[in-house]
C-alpha positions as CSV (number, residue, x, y, z in Angstrom):
1,X,-28.8,13.4,-3.3
2,X,-28.5,11.0,0.2
3,X,-26.3,12.9,2.6
4,X,-24.6,9.9,4.4
5,X,-24.6,8.1,1.1
6,X,-22.5,10.6,0.1
7,X,-20.7,11.0,2.7
8,X,-19.8,7.4,3.2
9,X,-18.7,7.1,0.4
10,X,-16.0,10.0,-0.1
11,X,-14.3,8.8,2.1
12,X,-11.6,7.1,0.1
13,X,-11.7,10.7,-1.6
14,X,-10.3,12.7,0.9
15,X,-7.3,10.4,1.2
16,X,-6.3,11.4,-2.4
17,X,-6.7,15.0,-1.6
18,X,-3.8,17.5,-1.4
19,X,-3.3,19.1,1.9
20,X,-1.4,21.8,1.0
21,X,-0.4,22.7,-3.0
22,X,0.2,25.7,-4.4
23,X,-2.7,24.5,-6.6
24,X,-5.9,25.7,-5.0
25,X,-8.4,23.3,-7.0
26,X,-6.5,20.0,-6.2
27,X,-7.3,20.8,-2.7
28,X,-10.7,20.8,-3.6
29,X,-13.0,18.1,-5.5
30,X,-14.1,17.9,-8.7
31,X,-18.4,17.2,-9.2
32,X,-20.2,16.9,-11.8
33,X,-23.7,16.7,-12.5
34,X,-24.7,14.7,-15.2
35,X,-28.4,14.6,-16.3
36,X,-31.1,12.2,-15.0
37,X,-30.0,10.8,-12.1
38,X,-25.8,10.9,-10.9
39,X,-23.0,13.1,-9.8
40,X,-19.3,12.2,-9.9
41,X,-17.2,13.2,-7.6
42,X,-12.8,13.3,-8.3
43,X,-10.2,13.9,-6.0
44,X,-6.7,14.1,-7.9
45,X,-3.2,15.6,-6.1
46,X,-0.8,15.5,-9.0
47,X,0.2,11.9,-8.0
48,X,-3.2,10.1,-8.1
49,X,-6.4,9.9,-7.0
50,X,-10.3,8.8,-7.5
51,X,-13.6,9.2,-8.7
52,X,-16.6,7.9,-8.4
53,X,-20.1,7.5,-9.4
54,X,-23.6,7.8,-7.1
55,X,-27.0,7.7,-7.1
56,X,-28.3,12.2,-7.0
57,X,-31.4,14.5,-9.1
58,X,-29.6,16.1,-10.9
59,X,-32.0,19.1,-11.6
60,X,-29.9,21.4,-13.8
61,X,-26.4,20.3,-15.4
62,X,-22.6,21.1,-14.3
63,X,-19.1,20.9,-12.7
64,X,-17.9,23.4,-10.4
65,X,-14.8,22.5,-7.6
66,X,-15.9,23.2,-3.9
67,X,-12.5,22.1,-1.4
68,X,-13.0,19.3,0.1
69,X,-12.6,19.6,3.3
70,X,-15.5,21.6,3.4
71,X,-17.6,19.1,1.3
72,X,-17.2,16.8,3.7
73,X,-17.2,18.8,7.1
74,X,-20.1,20.0,5.4
75,X,-22.0,16.8,4.6
76,X,-21.4,16.1,8.9
77,X,-23.1,18.6,10.3
78,X,-26.1,19.0,8.0
79,X,-29.4,17.4,9.7
80,X,-32.0,15.6,7.3
81,X,-31.2,12.9,5.1
82,X,-31.0,15.1,1.4
83,X,-29.1,17.4,0.8
84,X,-29.8,20.2,-1.8
85,X,-26.3,21.5,-3.2
86,X,-26.5,25.0,-5.9
87,X,-23.7,26.8,-8.0
88,X,-24.2,29.8,-8.9
89,X,-23.1,32.4,-11.1
90,X,-20.8,34.1,-9.1
91,X,-19.2,30.9,-7.7
92,X,-20.9,30.8,-4.5
93,X,-21.8,26.8,-3.3
94,X,-25.2,26.5,-1.4
95,X,-26.3,23.3,0.0
96,X,-29.4,23.1,1.5
97,X,-31.1,20.7,3.9
98,X,-34.8,21.2,5.3
99,X,-34.6,25.1,6.5
100,X,-30.7,24.6,7.0
101,X,-28.3,26.1,4.7
102,X,-24.3,26.4,4.4
103,X,-23.1,28.3,1.6
104,X,-19.3,28.5,1.2
105,X,-17.1,29.0,-2.4
106,X,-16.2,27.5,-5.1
107,X,-14.0,27.3,-9.0
108,X,-14.7,26.3,-12.5
109,X,-14.5,22.8,-13.5
110,X,-11.3,23.9,-16.0
111,X,-9.1,25.2,-13.4
112,X,-9.0,21.2,-12.2
113,X,-6.2,19.3,-13.2
114,X,-5.8,17.0,-15.8
115,X,-6.3,13.3,-15.6
116,X,-5.8,10.8,-17.6
117,X,-6.9,8.9,-20.1
118,X,-9.3,5.8,-17.6
119,X,-9.6,3.4,-20.1
120,X,-6.8,2.4,-22.3
121,X,-6.1,-0.9,-24.8
122,X,-3.9,-2.0,-22.1
123,X,-4.1,-4.3,-19.2
124,X,-5.6,-7.6,-18.0
125,X,-8.3,-9.0,-14.9
126,X,-7.3,-10.5,-11.7
127,X,-9.3,-11.1,-8.6
128,X,-8.6,-8.3,-6.0
129,X,-7.6,-10.4,-3.2
130,X,-5.5,-11.6,-4.9
131,X,-3.5,-8.3,-5.1
132,X,-4.6,-7.1,-1.5
133,X,-2.1,-10.8,-0.4
134,X,-0.1,-9.0,-2.5
135,X,0.9,-5.8,-1.8
136,X,0.1,-6.3,2.0
137,X,3.0,-8.4,2.1
138,X,5.6,-6.8,0.0
139,X,4.8,-3.7,1.1
140,X,6.1,-3.3,4.5
141,X,9.8,-3.5,2.5
142,X,9.5,-0.4,0.0
143,X,11.3,3.1,0.0
144,X,10.4,6.1,1.5
145,X,12.7,8.9,0.5
146,X,14.8,6.7,-1.4
147,X,17.0,8.4,-3.0
148,X,16.4,5.9,-6.3
149,X,13.3,6.7,-7.4
150,X,12.2,3.0,-8.7
151,X,12.8,1.8,-5.0
152,X,10.0,4.3,-3.5
153,X,7.4,2.3,-4.7
154,X,6.7,-1.4,-5.5
155,X,7.4,-3.5,-8.7
156,X,4.6,-6.1,-10.6
157,X,5.1,-7.8,-13.6
158,X,2.4,-9.5,-15.1
159,X,2.7,-12.6,-16.8
160,X,-0.2,-15.3,-18.3
161,X,-0.4,-17.5,-15.4
162,X,2.0,-15.7,-12.9
163,X,2.2,-12.0,-10.8
164,X,5.1,-11.9,-9.3
165,X,5.8,-8.5,-7.1
166,X,8.6,-6.9,-5.2
167,X,9.8,-3.7,-2.8
168,X,13.2,-3.0,-1.7
169,X,14.8,-0.5,0.1
170,X,18.3,0.2,1.4
171,X,17.7,-2.7,4.3
172,X,15.3,-4.9,3.3
173,X,13.8,-6.7,0.3
174,X,10.6,-8.4,-0.3
175,X,9.8,-11.1,-3.0
176,X,5.8,-12.4,-4.0
177,X,5.3,-14.8,-6.8
178,X,1.9,-16.5,-6.6
179,X,-0.2,-18.6,-9.1
180,X,-2.9,-16.1,-10.6
181,X,-5.6,-16.4,-13.0
182,X,-4.8,-12.7,-15.5
183,X,-7.6,-12.0,-18.0
184,X,-7.4,-10.7,-21.3
185,X,-9.3,-7.5,-22.1
186,X,-12.5,-7.6,-23.9
187,X,-11.5,-6.6,-28.2
188,X,-8.3,-6.2,-27.0
189,X,-5.6,-7.9,-28.8
190,X,-2.5,-7.1,-25.8
191,X,-2.1,-10.4,-23.8
192,X,-1.1,-9.6,-20.3
193,X,2.1,-9.4,-20.3
194,X,3.3,-6.3,-18.4
195,X,6.2,-4.4,-15.2
196,X,5.5,-1.4,-14.2
197,X,6.5,0.5,-10.7
198,X,3.7,2.1,-8.7
199,X,4.2,4.4,-5.9
200,X,4.8,4.1,-2.5
201,X,1.9,6.3,-1.7
202,X,-1.0,4.7,-4.2
203,X,1.0,1.4,-3.3
204,X,-1.2,1.7,0.3
205,X,-4.2,3.2,-1.0
206,X,-5.0,0.7,-3.3
207,X,-4.6,-1.4,-0.2
208,X,-7.3,-0.4,1.4
209,X,-9.8,-0.6,-1.3
210,X,-8.9,-3.2,-2.3
211,X,-11.5,-6.8,-1.1
212,X,-10.7,-10.2,0.5
213,X,-13.5,-11.2,-1.1
214,X,-11.9,-14.2,-3.4
215,X,-15.3,-13.4,-6.1
216,X,-13.7,-10.6,-7.1
217,X,-12.7,-9.1,-9.5
218,X,-11.1,-5.0,-11.0
219,X,-9.9,-4.1,-14.5
220,X,-6.3,-3.3,-14.4
221,X,-5.6,-0.4,-17.7
222,X,-2.2,0.5,-18.2
223,X,-0.5,3.6,-20.2
224,X,3.1,4.3,-20.3
225,X,2.8,6.9,-17.6
226,X,-0.5,5.8,-15.5
227,X,-1.7,2.6,-14.3
228,X,-6.0,2.5,-13.8
229,X,-7.9,0.0,-11.2
230,X,-12.0,0.1,-12.1
231,X,-13.9,-1.0,-9.4
232,X,-17.3,-1.5,-9.6
233,X,-18.2,2.7,-8.9
234,X,-14.9,3.5,-8.3
235,X,-12.2,4.1,-10.3
236,X,-8.4,4.7,-8.5
237,X,-5.7,6.2,-11.1
238,X,-2.0,6.7,-10.6
239,X,1.1,7.9,-12.2
240,X,3.5,4.8,-12.2
241,X,7.8,5.6,-11.4
242,X,9.8,5.7,-14.5
243,X,12.9,3.5,-14.5
244,X,14.1,0.0,-14.8
245,X,14.2,-1.5,-11.8
246,X,17.1,-3.4,-9.3
247,X,17.8,-6.9,-10.4
248,X,17.2,-7.8,-6.8
249,X,17.7,-11.4,-8.1
250,X,21.6,-10.8,-8.1
251,X,21.6,-9.2,-4.5
252,X,19.8,-12.7,-2.9
253,X,22.1,-14.9,-1.8
254,X,20.4,-18.4,-2.1
255,X,24.1,-20.5,-0.7
256,X,24.0,-19.9,2.7
257,X,25.9,-21.7,5.4
258,X,23.5,-21.7,8.5
259,X,19.4,-22.6,8.4
260,X,17.5,-22.0,10.8
261,X,13.2,-23.8,10.5
262,X,10.8,-22.6,13.2
263,X,7.9,-21.8,14.2
264,X,6.8,-18.1,13.1
265,X,4.5,-17.5,16.1
266,X,7.0,-18.3,18.8
267,X,9.4,-16.3,17.7
268,X,7.4,-13.6,16.8
269,X,6.9,-13.7,20.8
270,X,10.3,-13.3,21.0
271,X,10.4,-9.7,18.8
272,X,7.7,-8.2,20.2
273,X,9.4,-8.5,24.1
274,X,12.3,-7.2,23.0
275,X,10.2,-4.5,21.7
276,X,9.6,-2.7,24.5
277,X,13.3,-2.2,24.5
278,X,13.9,-1.7,21.2
279,X,11.1,0.3,21.1
280,X,10.6,2.3,23.9
281,X,11.3,6.6,23.5
282,X,13.1,7.5,25.7
283,X,14.0,11.5,25.8
284,X,17.5,11.2,25.2
285,X,17.0,7.6,24.3
286,X,18.8,6.2,21.5
287,X,16.7,3.0,20.1
288,X,19.0,-0.8,20.3
289,X,19.0,-3.4,17.8
290,X,17.5,-6.8,18.5
291,X,21.0,-9.2,19.3
292,X,20.1,-13.6,17.9
293,X,22.3,-15.8,18.6
294,X,22.0,-19.7,16.9
295,X,23.7,-21.9,19.7
296,X,23.1,-25.6,18.6
297,X,19.2,-26.1,19.0
298,X,18.0,-23.3,21.1
299,X,17.5,-19.7,19.2
300,X,18.2,-16.5,21.7
301,X,17.0,-13.6,21.8
302,X,17.8,-10.8,23.4
303,X,18.2,-6.8,23.5
304,X,19.1,-3.7,26.1
305,X,18.9,-0.1,25.7
306,X,18.5,2.2,28.7
307,X,15.2,1.1,29.0
308,X,16.6,-2.3,30.2
309,X,17.1,-5.5,29.3
310,X,14.8,-8.2,27.7
311,X,16.1,-12.2,27.1
312,X,13.9,-14.5,25.7
313,X,14.7,-18.6,24.7
314,X,13.8,-21.0,22.3
315,X,14.6,-24.9,21.0
316,X,14.8,-24.8,17.4
317,X,15.9,-26.8,13.7
318,X,19.5,-26.0,13.1
319,X,21.9,-27.0,10.8
320,X,25.6,-25.3,10.2
321,X,27.7,-23.5,12.5
322,X,26.8,-21.1,15.4
323,X,26.2,-18.1,15.5
324,X,25.2,-14.5,16.5
325,X,24.2,-11.5,14.6
326,X,22.4,-8.1,14.7
327,X,19.3,-6.5,13.4
328,X,16.7,-3.9,13.8
329,X,13.8,-5.1,15.6
330,X,11.4,-4.1,13.7
331,X,12.2,-4.6,10.0
332,X,12.5,-8.2,11.9
333,X,9.4,-9.1,13.2
334,X,7.8,-7.2,9.6
335,X,10.1,-9.6,7.5
336,X,8.7,-13.0,9.5
337,X,5.6,-11.6,9.9
338,X,4.6,-10.9,6.5
339,X,5.5,-15.1,5.6
340,X,2.3,-17.0,5.0
341,X,3.6,-20.9,6.8
342,X,3.3,-21.6,10.3
343,X,6.9,-22.5,10.3
344,X,9.3,-20.6,8.3
345,X,13.1,-21.5,7.5
346,X,15.3,-18.8,8.1
347,X,18.9,-18.9,6.6
348,X,22.7,-17.0,7.3
349,X,25.5,-17.1,6.6
350,X,28.0,-14.3,9.4
351,X,27.3,-11.7,11.4
352,X,27.8,-9.2,8.1
353,X,25.2,-10.8,5.7
354,X,21.9,-10.7,4.6
355,X,19.2,-13.4,6.0
356,X,16.8,-15.0,3.8
357,X,13.9,-15.8,5.6
358,X,10.8,-17.8,4.1
359,X,7.8,-20.0,4.7
360,X,9.8,-23.2,5.1
361,X,6.2,-25.5,3.5
362,X,6.6,-22.9,0.3
363,X,3.4,-24.7,-2.1
364,X,0.8,-21.6,-2.7
365,X,4.1,-19.6,-4.5
366,X,6.7,-18.4,-4.2
367,X,8.1,-16.0,-1.1
368,X,11.3,-14.3,0.3
369,X,11.9,-11.8,2.7
370,X,15.7,-10.6,3.0
371,X,17.6,-8.4,5.5
372,X,20.5,-6.7,5.8
373,X,21.7,-7.3,9.8
374,X,22.9,-3.9,12.0
375,X,26.3,-3.8,12.8
376,X,27.5,-3.5,16.2
377,X,30.7,-3.4,18.8
378,X,30.1,-5.7,20.8
């Protein structure tokens, strides 16, 4: 096979290979040579996996496991374009390229963990750009190591003409609902109505694999425990989180007393200045919060820590009482940055109640980003 082509294509595989496992096989890539001209490479860490198919000249069919790191490093250090890989009866894998060769150990294919069915009768076809946009918007709000397992990922609900994706942890909530053309699978009687929870690490990998091209589509196959996303020459599969997702609509406050309209770029600029203080990593210092004060038609942004202090203010449109409220600065920046429109609406009620951040002009779809404030002594 072509050394450079395989080296480029296996990059996604390296992201799903298990680095530390009691099962040696999951630290490797299952390589299957299929006569006459194709080779499949599969990596699976027992939660998520990737399978790619590449062109190769198959001299003899076979399937073996080779350590992923050694395989990747060998491809990088070898000279020449064409590599021949052979595995003998003693499980010795030999890479030959020009006059150079490298030998390493291999494992039998039977030791590779069983992967889920990669094709089912359930599923749908959707544009890659739509999925990528929605996952990217809400992924910052996913829980990590949350006590409630259902929060450690993204909740997805699909229905005719619409997709809802939600992420939530103990402090922030992101909800996106977009109109989308969902196609049924060919020869399938089943519709496109599904609900499932994709784990954190799998969401992050899916975002990397999806393209922004408006014309590209992916096929998503569903089963009770797994989801499979099929690209042209790559298949991504993941286990799903079992459980019922939180009733997020119930925790969103819909009747706030204070409303602020502001330019997204202006408030982010102020918060980025505050991050110089709130995210300063000085030995012994504690990250501080950012304080937002709404006074008349002015928003004041300030932060104080052992690293110093910062202050900024800018004009806004404001309905309701004045308010002083504090937040984790990074959470607030992420919530505002996720908004689609250039002008955003922030709805608030009190220093201890969550706020809603929404696009001011929300015609293309529904987005809402909720954030809890932090309690302060001052």
